[in-house]
C-alpha positions as CSV (number, residue, x, y, z in Angstrom):
1,X,-11.2,-14.9,13.8
2,X,-12.1,-18.5,12.7
3,X,-14.8,-19.2,10.5
4,X,-16.2,-18.9,7.1
5,X,-17.2,-15.1,6.7
6,X,-19.4,-14.1,3.5
7,X,-16.9,-12.9,1.5
8,X,-18.7,-10.5,-0.8
9,X,-20.1,-8.7,2.2
10,X,-16.7,-8.1,3.7
11,X,-15.0,-7.5,0.2
12,X,-17.9,-4.7,-0.1
13,X,-17.3,-3.4,3.4
14,X,-13.8,-3.0,2.8
15,X,-13.7,-1.7,-0.7
16,X,-15.9,1.4,0.0
17,X,-15.3,4.7,1.9
18,X,-15.6,4.3,5.5
19,X,-18.4,7.4,5.1
20,X,-21.1,5.2,2.9
21,X,-20.2,1.8,4.3
22,X,-22.8,-0.1,6.1
23,X,-21.8,-1.8,9.5
24,X,-22.4,-5.4,9.6
25,X,-23.1,-7.2,12.5
26,X,-20.9,-10.1,13.5
27,X,-23.4,-12.5,12.6
28,X,-23.9,-11.3,8.8
29,X,-20.4,-11.9,8.5
30,X,-20.1,-15.0,10.7
31,X,-23.4,-16.6,9.9
32,X,-24.3,-18.2,13.2
33,X,-25.8,-21.8,11.6
34,X,-22.8,-22.9,10.0
35,X,-21.1,-25.3,11.8
36,X,-17.6,-23.7,11.4
37,X,-18.7,-20.7,13.3
38,X,-20.2,-22.6,16.0
39,X,-16.9,-22.1,18.4
40,X,-16.7,-18.7,17.6
41,X,-20.3,-17.6,18.7
42,X,-19.8,-19.6,21.8
43,X,-17.1,-17.1,22.6
44,X,-19.1,-14.1,21.5
45,X,-21.7,-14.9,24.1
46,X,-20.2,-16.9,27.2
47,X,-16.4,-16.1,26.5
48,X,-14.0,-18.8,27.8
49,X,-16.5,-19.8,30.5
50,X,-18.4,-22.3,28.0
51,X,-16.9,-25.9,28.9
52,X,-17.6,-26.5,25.4
53,X,-15.1,-23.7,24.3
54,X,-12.8,-24.8,26.9
55,X,-12.7,-28.8,25.9
56,X,-12.6,-27.6,22.0
57,X,-9.7,-25.3,22.6
58,X,-7.9,-27.9,24.6
59,X,-8.4,-30.5,21.9
60,X,-6.7,-27.9,19.1
61,X,-3.6,-27.1,21.9
62,X,-3.2,-31.3,22.2
63,X,-3.0,-31.4,18.1
64,X,-0.6,-28.6,18.0
65,X,1.4,-29.8,21.1
66,X,0.8,-33.3,22.0
67,X,-1.4,-34.9,25.1
68,X,1.6,-35.1,27.3
69,X,1.2,-34.3,30.9
70,X,3.5,-31.1,30.4
71,X,1.9,-29.8,27.8
72,X,-1.4,-30.2,28.8
73,X,-0.6,-28.3,32.6
74,X,1.3,-25.7,30.3
75,X,-2.0,-25.4,28.1
76,X,-4.5,-24.8,31.4
77,X,-2.2,-22.2,33.1
78,X,-2.4,-20.4,29.6
79,X,-6.3,-20.9,29.4
80,X,-6.7,-19.9,32.7
81,X,-4.6,-16.9,32.6
82,X,-6.5,-15.9,29.5
83,X,-10.1,-16.4,31.2
84,X,-9.3,-14.3,34.0
85,X,-7.8,-11.5,31.8
86,X,-10.0,-8.2,31.9
87,X,-8.4,-6.7,28.8
88,X,-8.8,-9.8,26.7
89,X,-12.3,-9.6,27.4
90,X,-12.6,-6.2,26.7
91,X,-10.9,-6.4,23.5
92,X,-12.5,-9.5,21.8
93,X,-16.1,-8.6,20.0
94,X,-19.6,-9.5,21.6
95,X,-22.6,-10.9,20.0
96,X,-24.3,-7.6,19.6
97,X,-21.3,-6.3,18.4
98,X,-21.1,-4.6,14.7
99,X,-18.1,-4.4,12.0
100,X,-17.0,-1.5,11.3
101,X,-14.3,-1.0,8.7
102,X,-11.2,1.8,9.0
103,X,-10.7,1.7,5.1
104,X,-7.8,3.4,4.6
105,X,-7.5,5.4,7.5
106,X,-6.5,2.3,9.8
107,X,-3.8,0.6,7.1
108,X,-1.2,1.1,4.9
109,X,-2.4,-1.0,1.8
110,X,1.1,0.7,0.1
111,X,3.0,-1.7,1.9
112,X,0.8,-4.5,0.6
113,X,0.8,-3.3,-3.1
114,X,4.7,-3.0,-3.4
115,X,5.1,-6.7,-1.1
116,X,2.8,-8.0,-4.0
117,X,4.7,-6.4,-6.6
118,X,8.3,-7.8,-5.1
119,X,6.9,-11.1,-4.6
120,X,5.3,-11.2,-8.2
121,X,8.6,-10.1,-9.5
122,X,10.3,-12.8,-7.6
123,X,8.1,-15.5,-8.7
124,X,8.6,-14.3,-12.4
125,X,12.4,-14.0,-12.1
126,X,11.9,-10.3,-13.0
127,X,15.0,-8.2,-12.2
128,X,14.2,-5.4,-9.6
129,X,15.5,-3.1,-11.5
130,X,13.5,-3.3,-14.9
131,X,10.4,-2.4,-12.1
132,X,8.3,0.5,-11.9
133,X,5.3,0.4,-9.5
134,X,3.1,3.3,-10.1
135,X,1.1,3.8,-6.7
136,X,-1.9,5.7,-6.5
137,X,-2.4,7.2,-3.0
138,X,-5.6,8.2,-1.9
139,X,-6.2,11.2,0.5
140,X,-9.2,11.5,2.5
141,X,-8.8,15.7,2.9
142,X,-8.4,18.4,0.1
143,X,-5.1,19.1,-0.7
144,X,-3.9,22.5,1.4
145,X,-3.7,25.1,-0.2
146,X,-2.9,28.7,0.6
147,X,-5.6,31.4,-0.1
148,X,-3.7,34.6,-1.5
149,X,-6.6,37.0,0.6
150,X,-5.6,35.2,3.6
151,X,-1.6,35.8,3.0
152,X,-2.1,39.6,3.1
153,X,-3.5,39.9,6.6
154,X,-4.1,36.3,8.0
155,X,-6.4,36.3,11.1
156,X,-4.7,34.2,14.2
157,X,-7.3,31.7,13.8
158,X,-6.6,31.6,10.0
159,X,-3.0,30.5,10.9
160,X,-3.9,28.1,13.2
161,X,-5.9,26.2,10.8
162,X,-3.3,26.4,8.4
163,X,-0.8,24.8,10.7
164,X,-3.4,22.5,11.1
165,X,-3.7,21.1,7.8
166,X,0.3,21.3,7.2
167,X,0.7,19.0,9.9
168,X,-2.1,16.8,8.9
169,X,-1.1,16.8,5.2
170,X,2.7,16.0,6.6
171,X,0.9,12.8,8.7
172,X,-0.8,11.5,5.9
173,X,1.7,11.5,3.5
174,X,4.4,9.8,5.1
175,X,4.0,7.1,3.1
176,X,5.0,8.7,0.1
177,X,7.7,10.3,1.8
178,X,9.1,6.9,2.5
179,X,8.4,5.9,-0.8
180,X,10.9,8.7,-2.0
181,X,13.5,7.8,0.4
182,X,13.5,4.0,-0.4
183,X,13.7,5.5,-4.3
184,X,16.5,7.5,-3.7
185,X,18.7,4.7,-1.9
186,X,17.6,2.1,-4.7
187,X,18.4,4.3,-7.7
188,X,22.1,4.9,-5.8
189,X,22.6,1.2,-5.0
190,X,21.9,0.6,-8.7
191,X,24.1,3.0,-9.9
192,X,27.3,1.8,-7.7
193,X,26.5,-1.6,-9.2
194,X,26.6,-0.8,-12.6
195,X,29.6,1.3,-11.5
196,X,31.3,-1.8,-10.0
197,X,30.1,-4.3,-12.8
198,X,32.2,-1.7,-15.5
199,X,35.1,-1.5,-13.0
200,X,35.5,-5.2,-12.8
201,X,35.0,-5.3,-16.7
202,X,38.1,-3.3,-16.8
203,X,39.8,-5.2,-14.6
204,X,39.3,-8.4,-16.2
205,X,40.7,-7.3,-19.5
206,X,43.8,-5.5,-17.8
207,X,44.4,-8.9,-16.0
208,X,44.3,-10.9,-19.3
209,X,47.3,-9.2,-20.7
210,X,49.5,-10.2,-17.2
211,X,51.6,-13.2,-16.5
212,X,49.4,-15.9,-14.5
213,X,51.8,-15.5,-11.4
214,X,51.5,-11.7,-11.5
215,X,47.7,-11.8,-11.8
216,X,47.4,-14.5,-9.1
217,X,49.2,-12.0,-7.0
218,X,46.7,-9.0,-7.6
219,X,43.7,-11.4,-7.1
220,X,45.3,-12.6,-3.7
221,X,45.5,-9.4,-2.4
222,X,42.3,-8.1,-3.7
223,X,40.3,-11.0,-1.9
224,X,42.5,-10.3,1.3
225,X,41.4,-6.6,1.0
226,X,38.0,-7.5,0.7
227,X,38.3,-10.0,3.9
228,X,39.9,-7.2,6.0
229,X,37.0,-4.6,5.2
230,X,34.2,-7.5,6.4
231,X,32.8,-8.6,2.9
232,X,31.7,-12.1,2.6
233,X,29.7,-12.4,-0.2
234,X,31.9,-13.3,-2.8
235,X,35.3,-14.2,-1.1
236,X,35.3,-18.1,-1.7
237,X,38.0,-20.5,-0.3
238,X,40.9,-18.9,-2.7
239,X,41.0,-15.9,-5.5
240,X,40.3,-18.6,-8.4
241,X,37.2,-17.3,-10.0
242,X,37.3,-14.1,-7.3
243,X,36.0,-11.8,-10.6
244,X,33.1,-14.0,-11.7
245,X,32.1,-14.6,-8.0
246,X,32.4,-10.8,-7.4
247,X,30.4,-9.9,-11.0
248,X,27.8,-12.4,-9.6
249,X,27.2,-11.1,-6.6
250,X,26.8,-7.7,-7.6
251,X,24.6,-8.8,-10.4
252,X,22.3,-10.7,-8.0
253,X,21.9,-7.7,-5.6
254,X,20.9,-4.9,-8.9
255,X,18.4,-7.7,-10.1
256,X,17.0,-9.3,-6.8
257,X,17.6,-7.4,-3.7
258,X,17.1,-3.7,-4.4
259,X,14.0,-1.9,-3.8
260,X,11.3,-2.1,-6.1
261,X,11.0,1.7,-7.8
262,X,7.5,3.4,-6.7
263,X,6.0,6.7,-7.9
264,X,3.6,7.9,-5.6
265,X,0.6,9.8,-7.4
266,X,-1.0,11.3,-5.0
267,X,-5.2,11.9,-5.2
268,X,-7.0,14.9,-2.9
269,X,-10.8,14.9,-3.1
270,X,-11.7,18.5,-4.2
271,X,-13.8,18.9,-0.7
272,X,-14.8,16.9,2.2
273,X,-18.3,16.5,3.0
274,X,-17.6,13.9,5.5
275,X,-16.0,15.2,8.2
276,X,-17.2,12.2,10.4
277,X,-18.0,8.6,9.9
278,X,-21.9,9.5,9.7
279,X,-24.0,6.4,9.6
280,X,-27.3,7.6,10.5
281,X,-29.3,11.0,10.4
282,X,-28.3,11.4,14.0
283,X,-24.7,11.6,13.2
284,X,-25.2,14.1,10.3
285,X,-25.9,11.6,7.5
286,X,-27.2,13.0,3.9
287,X,-27.5,10.2,1.2
288,X,-26.1,13.2,-1.2
289,X,-22.9,13.0,0.8
290,X,-21.6,9.7,0.1
291,X,-22.9,10.1,-3.7
292,X,-20.7,13.0,-4.1
293,X,-17.6,11.3,-2.5
294,X,-18.3,8.2,-5.3
295,X,-18.4,10.5,-7.7
296,X,-15.3,12.7,-6.5
297,X,-13.2,10.0,-6.0
298,X,-14.0,8.6,-9.6
299,X,-13.6,12.0,-11.9
300,X,-10.4,12.6,-9.4
301,X,-8.5,9.3,-10.1
302,X,-9.5,10.0,-14.2
303,X,-7.7,13.3,-13.9
304,X,-4.7,12.1,-11.5
305,X,-3.9,9.1,-13.8
306,X,-4.3,11.1,-16.7
307,X,-1.9,13.9,-15.4
308,X,0.6,11.2,-14.4
309,X,0.9,9.6,-17.7
310,X,0.6,12.7,-19.9
311,X,4.1,13.8,-18.3
312,X,5.7,10.9,-18.7
313,X,4.3,9.9,-22.3
314,X,7.7,9.4,-24.1
315,X,8.5,6.5,-21.5
316,X,5.3,4.2,-21.5
317,X,4.8,0.5,-21.8
318,X,1.8,-0.9,-23.3
319,X,-0.6,-1.2,-20.2
320,X,0.4,2.6,-19.8
321,X,-0.4,3.5,-23.5
322,X,-3.7,1.8,-23.1
323,X,-4.8,3.3,-19.8
324,X,-4.0,6.5,-21.5
325,X,-5.8,6.2,-24.2
326,X,-8.8,5.2,-22.3
327,X,-8.6,8.3,-20.0
328,X,-8.5,10.3,-23.1
329,X,-11.5,8.7,-24.6
330,X,-13.6,8.9,-21.1
331,X,-12.3,12.7,-20.9
332,X,-13.4,13.5,-23.9
333,X,-10.3,13.7,-26.0
334,X,-9.2,17.2,-25.4
335,X,-5.3,17.7,-26.2
336,X,-3.4,17.9,-22.8
337,X,-2.2,21.6,-22.3
338,X,1.2,22.6,-21.7
339,X,1.2,25.0,-19.2
340,X,-0.3,24.9,-15.8
341,X,-2.7,27.9,-16.1
342,X,-4.6,25.9,-19.2
343,X,-4.4,22.2,-17.3
344,X,-6.0,24.0,-14.1
345,X,-8.9,25.4,-16.5
346,X,-9.0,22.2,-18.3
347,X,-9.6,20.2,-15.1
348,X,-12.9,22.2,-14.0
349,X,-14.3,22.3,-17.5
350,X,-13.8,18.2,-19.1
351,X,-17.1,16.4,-19.2
352,X,-17.1,12.7,-18.7
353,X,-18.0,10.6,-21.9
354,X,-19.2,7.6,-19.7
355,X,-23.1,8.2,-20.4
356,X,-23.9,4.8,-19.1
357,X,-22.5,5.3,-15.7
358,X,-25.6,5.6,-13.2
359,X,-24.3,8.7,-11.5
360,X,-23.5,10.8,-15.0
361,X,-26.8,12.3,-15.4
362,X,-27.7,13.8,-12.2
363,X,-24.9,12.9,-9.8
364,X,-21.7,14.1,-11.0
365,X,-20.4,17.2,-11.4
366,X,-18.1,15.9,-14.4
367,X,-21.1,14.6,-15.9
368,X,-24.2,16.2,-17.5
369,X,-26.0,17.8,-14.5
370,X,-26.6,21.5,-15.5
371,X,-24.7,22.7,-12.2
372,X,-22.3,21.1,-13.0
Protein backbone atom coordinates (compact mmCIF):
# COMPACT_ATOMS: atom_id res chain seq x y z
CA UNK A 1 0.00 0.00 0.00
CA UNK A 2 1.15 3.58 -0.51
CA UNK A 3 1.53 5.82 2.49
CA UNK A 4 3.53 6.25 5.64
CA UNK A 5 2.57 3.63 8.25
CA UNK A 6 3.26 4.04 11.94
CA UNK A 7 6.36 1.91 11.91
CA UNK A 8 6.44 1.22 15.66
CA UNK A 9 2.83 0.00 15.81
CA UNK A 10 3.28 -2.10 12.69
CA UNK A 11 6.47 -3.65 14.10
CA UNK A 12 4.79 -4.43 17.41
CA UNK A 13 1.86 -6.00 15.64
CA UNK A 14 4.10 -8.13 13.42
CA UNK A 15 6.48 -9.13 16.19
CA UNK A 16 3.99 -10.42 18.73
CA UNK A 17 2.52 -13.86 18.83
CA UNK A 18 -0.88 -13.70 17.08
CA UNK A 19 -2.72 -14.65 20.26
CA UNK A 20 -1.69 -11.48 22.08
CA UNK A 21 -1.46 -8.80 19.38
CA UNK A 22 -4.17 -6.19 19.10
CA UNK A 23 -6.02 -5.62 15.81
CA UNK A 24 -5.14 -2.26 14.28
CA UNK A 25 -7.71 -0.15 12.41
CA UNK A 26 -6.42 0.98 9.02
CA UNK A 27 -6.35 4.63 10.10
CA UNK A 28 -4.03 3.75 12.99
CA UNK A 29 -1.47 2.37 10.55
CA UNK A 30 -2.10 4.96 7.83
CA UNK A 31 -3.25 8.21 9.52
CA UNK A 32 -5.95 9.92 7.51
CA UNK A 33 -4.53 13.39 8.24
CA UNK A 34 -1.21 12.54 6.55
CA UNK A 35 -1.27 13.97 2.98
CA UNK A 36 0.65 10.93 1.71
CA UNK A 37 -2.29 8.74 2.72
CA UNK A 38 -5.09 10.76 1.13
CA UNK A 39 -5.22 8.64 -2.03
CA UNK A 40 -5.30 5.42 0.01
CA UNK A 41 -8.25 6.62 2.13
CA UNK A 42 -10.18 7.71 -0.96
CA UNK A 43 -9.66 4.19 -2.33
CA UNK A 44 -10.87 2.69 0.95
CA UNK A 45 -14.09 4.69 0.83
CA UNK A 46 -15.01 5.06 -2.86
CA UNK A 47 -12.72 2.58 -4.59
CA UNK A 48 -11.98 3.61 -8.20
CA UNK A 49 -15.22 5.56 -8.63
CA UNK A 50 -13.68 8.67 -7.05
CA UNK A 51 -12.72 11.24 -9.78
CA UNK A 52 -9.69 12.41 -7.77
CA UNK A 53 -8.43 8.83 -7.49
CA UNK A 54 -8.80 8.41 -11.25
CA UNK A 55 -6.98 11.70 -11.93
CA UNK A 56 -4.07 11.03 -9.57
CA UNK A 57 -3.56 7.48 -10.80
CA UNK A 58 -3.64 8.67 -14.41
CA UNK A 59 -0.91 11.20 -13.58
CA UNK A 60 1.18 8.46 -12.01
CA UNK A 61 0.73 6.30 -15.12
CA UNK A 62 1.79 9.17 -17.39
CA UNK A 63 4.89 9.78 -15.28
CA UNK A 64 5.87 6.12 -15.71
CA UNK A 65 4.81 5.41 -19.30
CA UNK A 66 4.64 8.82 -20.99
CA UNK A 67 1.76 11.04 -22.11
CA UNK A 68 1.27 9.66 -25.60
CA UNK A 69 -2.12 8.77 -27.04
CA UNK A 70 -1.37 5.05 -27.05
CA UNK A 71 -0.21 4.94 -23.42
CA UNK A 72 -3.26 6.99 -22.27
CA UNK A 73 -5.64 4.65 -24.06
CA UNK A 74 -3.91 1.58 -22.66
CA UNK A 75 -4.08 3.03 -19.15
CA UNK A 76 -7.78 3.89 -19.48
CA UNK A 77 -8.59 0.33 -20.52
CA UNK A 78 -6.62 -1.01 -17.57
CA UNK A 79 -8.33 1.38 -15.15
CA UNK A 80 -11.81 0.54 -16.44
CA UNK A 81 -11.06 -3.17 -16.11
CA UNK A 82 -9.91 -2.70 -12.52
CA UNK A 83 -12.94 -0.61 -11.64
CA UNK A 84 -15.36 -3.23 -12.97
CA UNK A 85 -13.56 -6.14 -11.27
CA UNK A 86 -15.57 -7.50 -8.34
CA UNK A 87 -12.71 -9.71 -7.16
CA UNK A 88 -10.30 -6.76 -6.94
CA UNK A 89 -12.80 -4.72 -4.95
CA UNK A 90 -13.50 -7.58 -2.58
CA UNK A 91 -9.78 -8.16 -2.05
CA UNK A 92 -8.89 -4.50 -1.40
CA UNK A 93 -9.41 -3.24 2.19
CA UNK A 94 -12.33 -1.02 3.18
CA UNK A 95 -12.40 1.93 5.57
CA UNK A 96 -13.87 -0.10 8.45
CA UNK A 97 -11.36 -2.94 8.18
CA UNK A 98 -8.81 -3.76 10.86
CA UNK A 99 -5.32 -5.18 10.33
CA UNK A 100 -4.58 -8.52 11.97
CA UNK A 101 -1.07 -9.83 11.49
CA UNK A 102 -0.79 -13.56 10.95
CA UNK A 103 2.75 -13.74 12.36
CA UNK A 104 4.58 -16.97 11.57
CA UNK A 105 1.34 -18.63 10.47
CA UNK A 106 1.30 -16.81 7.13
CA UNK A 107 4.93 -16.45 6.13
CA UNK A 108 8.26 -18.24 5.99
CA UNK A 109 10.75 -16.01 7.82
CA UNK A 110 13.47 -18.65 7.34
CA UNK A 111 13.73 -17.64 3.68
CA UNK A 112 14.29 -14.00 4.61
CA UNK A 113 16.93 -14.89 7.20
CA UNK A 114 18.88 -17.07 4.76
CA UNK A 115 18.59 -14.48 1.97
CA UNK A 116 19.82 -11.73 4.29
CA UNK A 117 22.80 -13.86 5.34
CA UNK A 118 23.65 -14.63 1.70
CA UNK A 119 23.43 -10.95 0.72
CA UNK A 120 25.62 -9.92 3.68
CA UNK A 121 28.22 -12.51 2.67
CA UNK A 122 28.29 -11.14 -0.87
CA UNK A 123 28.76 -7.55 0.37
CA UNK A 124 31.46 -8.55 2.85
CA UNK A 125 33.21 -10.93 0.40
CA UNK A 126 32.87 -13.81 2.86
CA UNK A 127 33.17 -17.26 1.18
CA UNK A 128 29.99 -19.32 1.47
CA UNK A 129 31.81 -22.39 2.75
CA UNK A 130 32.94 -20.38 5.80
CA UNK A 131 29.36 -19.55 6.78
CA UNK A 132 27.16 -21.46 9.21
CA UNK A 133 23.75 -20.01 10.11
CA UNK A 134 21.91 -21.23 13.21
CA UNK A 135 18.22 -20.82 12.36
CA UNK A 136 15.87 -21.03 15.34
CA UNK A 137 12.43 -22.21 14.20
CA UNK A 138 9.64 -21.43 16.68
CA UNK A 139 6.67 -23.77 16.32
CA UNK A 140 3.14 -22.91 17.42
CA UNK A 141 2.34 -26.39 18.73
CA UNK A 142 3.88 -28.79 21.28
CA UNK A 143 6.24 -31.41 19.96
CA UNK A 144 4.21 -34.57 19.22
CA UNK A 145 5.12 -37.33 21.68
CA UNK A 146 3.77 -40.81 22.20
CA UNK A 147 2.23 -41.50 25.60
CA UNK A 148 3.41 -44.95 26.78
CA UNK A 149 -0.06 -45.66 28.17
CA UNK A 150 -1.67 -45.02 24.79
CA UNK A 151 0.75 -47.43 23.10
CA UNK A 152 -0.51 -50.41 25.10
CA UNK A 153 -4.17 -50.22 24.13
CA UNK A 154 -4.96 -47.13 22.07
CA UNK A 155 -8.53 -46.12 21.37
CA UNK A 156 -9.42 -45.30 17.77
CA UNK A 157 -9.80 -41.57 18.54
CA UNK A 158 -6.30 -41.58 20.06
CA UNK A 159 -4.86 -43.16 16.92
CA UNK A 160 -6.59 -40.57 14.72
CA UNK A 161 -5.49 -37.67 16.92
CA UNK A 162 -1.92 -38.94 16.96
CA UNK A 163 -1.95 -39.24 13.14
CA UNK A 164 -3.25 -35.70 12.80
CA UNK A 165 -0.56 -34.40 15.15
CA UNK A 166 2.18 -36.08 13.12
CA UNK A 167 0.74 -34.75 9.86
CA UNK A 168 0.56 -31.24 11.27
CA UNK A 169 4.10 -31.41 12.60
CA UNK A 170 5.37 -32.68 9.23
CA UNK A 171 3.74 -29.78 7.40
CA UNK A 172 5.04 -27.15 9.81
CA UNK A 173 8.56 -28.61 9.88
CA UNK A 174 8.79 -28.81 6.08
CA UNK A 175 11.00 -25.70 6.05
CA UNK A 176 13.61 -27.42 8.21
CA UNK A 177 13.44 -30.55 6.02
CA UNK A 178 14.16 -28.40 2.96
CA UNK A 179 17.06 -26.79 4.82
CA UNK A 180 18.53 -30.22 5.62
CA UNK A 181 18.24 -31.27 1.96
CA UNK A 182 19.93 -28.09 0.75
CA UNK A 183 22.69 -28.55 3.32
CA UNK A 184 23.35 -32.06 1.99
CA UNK A 185 23.68 -30.84 -1.59
CA UNK A 186 25.92 -28.00 -0.44
CA UNK A 187 28.27 -30.28 1.47
CA UNK A 188 28.52 -32.67 -1.47
CA UNK A 189 29.23 -29.82 -3.88
CA UNK A 190 31.94 -28.47 -1.58
CA UNK A 191 33.58 -31.89 -1.32
CA UNK A 192 33.48 -32.27 -5.10
CA UNK A 193 35.00 -28.81 -5.51
CA UNK A 194 37.79 -29.55 -3.04
CA UNK A 195 38.46 -32.87 -4.77
CA UNK A 196 38.69 -31.19 -8.17
CA UNK A 197 41.10 -28.60 -6.77
CA UNK A 198 43.33 -31.43 -5.46
CA UNK A 199 43.19 -33.21 -8.83
CA UNK A 200 44.07 -29.99 -10.66
CA UNK A 201 47.07 -29.40 -8.43
CA UNK A 202 48.33 -32.95 -9.08
CA UNK A 203 47.64 -32.49 -12.82
CA UNK A 204 49.61 -29.26 -12.83
CA UNK A 205 52.62 -30.85 -11.16
CA UNK A 206 52.56 -33.75 -13.65
CA UNK A 207 52.38 -31.44 -16.67
CA UNK A 208 55.37 -29.42 -15.45
CA UNK A 209 57.64 -32.43 -16.10
CA UNK A 210 56.47 -32.86 -19.72
CA UNK A 211 57.66 -31.31 -22.91
CA UNK A 212 55.78 -28.27 -24.20
CA UNK A 213 54.30 -30.11 -27.22
CA UNK A 214 53.07 -33.02 -25.10
CA UNK A 215 51.66 -30.64 -22.47
CA UNK A 216 49.72 -28.64 -25.09
CA UNK A 217 48.34 -31.85 -26.62
CA UNK A 218 47.01 -33.04 -23.24
CA UNK A 219 45.44 -29.65 -22.48
CA UNK A 220 43.82 -29.56 -25.93
CA UNK A 221 42.30 -32.97 -25.34
CA UNK A 222 41.10 -31.90 -21.88
CA UNK A 223 39.47 -28.79 -23.33
CA UNK A 224 37.84 -30.77 -26.18
CA UNK A 225 36.45 -33.35 -23.76
CA UNK A 226 34.97 -30.61 -21.57
CA UNK A 227 33.45 -28.93 -24.61
CA UNK A 228 31.82 -32.19 -25.73
CA UNK A 229 30.31 -32.59 -22.26
CA UNK A 230 28.67 -29.18 -22.54
CA UNK A 231 30.88 -27.41 -19.97
CA UNK A 232 31.30 -23.69 -20.71
CA UNK A 233 32.47 -22.11 -17.47
CA UNK A 234 36.22 -22.25 -18.06
CA UNK A 235 36.84 -23.24 -21.72
CA UNK A 236 38.19 -19.94 -23.04
CA UNK A 237 39.37 -19.53 -26.64
CA UNK A 238 42.20 -22.08 -26.43
CA UNK A 239 43.89 -24.44 -24.00
CA UNK A 240 46.45 -21.86 -22.80
CA UNK A 241 45.87 -21.26 -19.08
CA UNK A 242 43.10 -23.90 -18.96
CA UNK A 243 44.07 -25.30 -15.55
CA UNK A 244 44.13 -21.83 -14.01
CA UNK A 245 40.66 -21.12 -15.41
CA UNK A 246 39.38 -24.46 -14.08
CA UNK A 247 40.79 -23.70 -10.64
CA UNK A 248 39.27 -20.20 -10.66
CA UNK A 249 35.89 -21.54 -11.83
CA UNK A 250 35.85 -24.22 -9.12
CA UNK A 251 37.00 -21.79 -6.44
CA UNK A 252 34.23 -19.32 -7.36
CA UNK A 253 31.60 -22.05 -6.99
CA UNK A 254 32.92 -23.15 -3.59
CA UNK A 255 33.33 -19.57 -2.31
CA UNK A 256 30.30 -17.81 -3.77
CA UNK A 257 27.72 -20.16 -5.27
CA UNK A 258 27.16 -22.89 -2.68
CA UNK A 259 24.04 -22.66 -0.50
CA UNK A 260 24.50 -21.20 2.97
CA UNK A 261 24.86 -24.00 5.53
CA UNK A 262 21.94 -23.73 7.95
CA UNK A 263 21.42 -25.56 11.24
CA UNK A 264 17.70 -25.55 12.07
CA UNK A 265 17.10 -25.48 15.85
CA UNK A 266 13.47 -26.34 16.64
CA UNK A 267 11.68 -24.66 19.55
CA UNK A 268 8.32 -26.17 20.57
CA UNK A 269 6.05 -24.72 23.27
CA UNK A 270 5.35 -27.07 26.15
CA UNK A 271 1.63 -26.57 25.70
CA UNK A 272 -0.70 -24.51 23.54
CA UNK A 273 -3.28 -22.57 25.59
CA UNK A 274 -4.32 -20.63 22.46
CA UNK A 275 -6.01 -22.98 20.04
CA UNK A 276 -7.50 -20.06 18.10
CA UNK A 277 -6.70 -16.40 17.56
CA UNK A 278 -8.36 -15.03 20.69
CA UNK A 279 -9.00 -11.31 20.74
CA UNK A 280 -12.12 -10.94 22.89
CA UNK A 281 -13.87 -12.76 25.72
CA UNK A 282 -16.41 -13.91 23.13
CA UNK A 283 -13.64 -15.81 21.33
CA UNK A 284 -12.33 -17.33 24.52
CA UNK A 285 -9.67 -14.69 25.39
CA UNK A 286 -8.07 -14.86 28.83
CA UNK A 287 -5.24 -12.56 29.77
CA UNK A 288 -3.42 -15.43 31.50
CA UNK A 289 -3.01 -17.23 28.17
CA UNK A 290 -0.82 -14.64 26.41
CA UNK A 291 1.25 -14.23 29.59
CA UNK A 292 1.86 -17.97 29.62
CA UNK A 293 2.78 -17.88 25.92
CA UNK A 294 5.21 -14.97 26.35
CA UNK A 295 7.04 -16.53 29.28
CA UNK A 296 6.96 -19.98 27.67
CA UNK A 297 8.51 -18.56 24.51
CA UNK A 298 11.29 -17.01 26.60
CA UNK A 299 12.28 -20.05 28.68
CA UNK A 300 11.82 -22.52 25.80
CA UNK A 301 14.14 -20.40 23.66
CA UNK A 302 16.74 -20.18 26.45
CA UNK A 303 16.65 -23.96 26.82
CA UNK A 304 16.86 -24.60 23.06
CA UNK A 305 19.75 -22.15 22.70
CA UNK A 306 21.77 -23.67 25.51
CA UNK A 307 20.95 -27.23 24.43
CA UNK A 308 22.17 -26.47 20.91
CA UNK A 309 25.37 -24.70 22.01
CA UNK A 310 26.27 -27.25 24.70
CA UNK A 311 26.01 -29.94 22.04
CA UNK A 312 28.71 -28.34 19.89
CA UNK A 313 30.81 -26.54 22.49
CA UNK A 314 34.10 -27.65 20.88
CA UNK A 315 33.28 -25.75 17.68
CA UNK A 316 31.92 -22.39 18.86
CA UNK A 317 32.87 -19.02 17.45
CA UNK A 318 33.22 -15.90 19.61
CA UNK A 319 29.55 -14.97 19.25
CA UNK A 320 28.40 -18.48 20.22
CA UNK A 321 30.72 -18.49 23.24
CA UNK A 322 29.17 -15.23 24.50
CA UNK A 323 25.67 -16.64 23.92
CA UNK A 324 26.49 -19.82 25.82
CA UNK A 325 27.97 -17.89 28.74
CA UNK A 326 24.86 -15.70 28.90
CA UNK A 327 22.43 -18.63 28.85
CA UNK A 328 24.42 -20.39 31.57
CA UNK A 329 24.25 -17.24 33.70
CA UNK A 330 20.51 -16.74 33.23
CA UNK A 331 19.74 -20.42 33.76
CA UNK A 332 21.61 -20.58 37.06
CA UNK A 333 24.99 -21.82 35.88
CA UNK A 334 24.25 -25.47 36.66
CA UNK A 335 26.58 -27.89 34.82
CA UNK A 336 25.18 -29.51 31.71
CA UNK A 337 24.27 -33.20 32.26
CA UNK A 338 25.75 -35.81 29.96
CA UNK A 339 22.82 -38.23 29.73
CA UNK A 340 19.33 -37.53 28.37
CA UNK A 341 17.47 -38.46 31.58
CA UNK A 342 19.37 -35.92 33.69
CA UNK A 343 18.94 -33.31 30.96
CA UNK A 344 15.18 -33.80 31.18
CA UNK A 345 15.38 -33.34 34.98
CA UNK A 346 17.29 -30.10 34.49
CA UNK A 347 14.80 -28.94 31.87
CA UNK A 348 12.03 -29.11 34.47
CA UNK A 349 14.00 -27.85 37.48
CA UNK A 350 16.19 -24.94 36.35
CA UNK A 351 15.35 -21.49 37.70
CA UNK A 352 15.79 -18.26 35.74
CA UNK A 353 18.11 -15.68 37.36
CA UNK A 354 16.74 -12.63 35.53
CA UNK A 355 14.87 -11.32 38.57
CA UNK A 356 14.44 -7.89 36.96
CA UNK A 357 12.08 -9.41 34.39
CA UNK A 358 8.50 -8.16 34.98
CA UNK A 359 7.17 -11.73 34.62
CA UNK A 360 9.72 -13.36 36.96
CA UNK A 361 7.94 -12.99 40.28
CA UNK A 362 4.39 -14.06 39.48
CA UNK A 363 3.96 -15.37 35.96
CA UNK A 364 6.92 -17.41 34.70
CA UNK A 365 7.00 -21.17 35.30
CA UNK A 366 10.79 -20.98 35.67
CA UNK A 367 10.72 -17.75 37.68
CA UNK A 368 9.82 -17.31 41.34
CA UNK A 369 6.15 -18.29 41.44
CA UNK A 370 5.60 -21.10 43.97
CA UNK A 371 3.64 -23.38 41.65
CA UNK A 372 6.55 -23.19 39.13
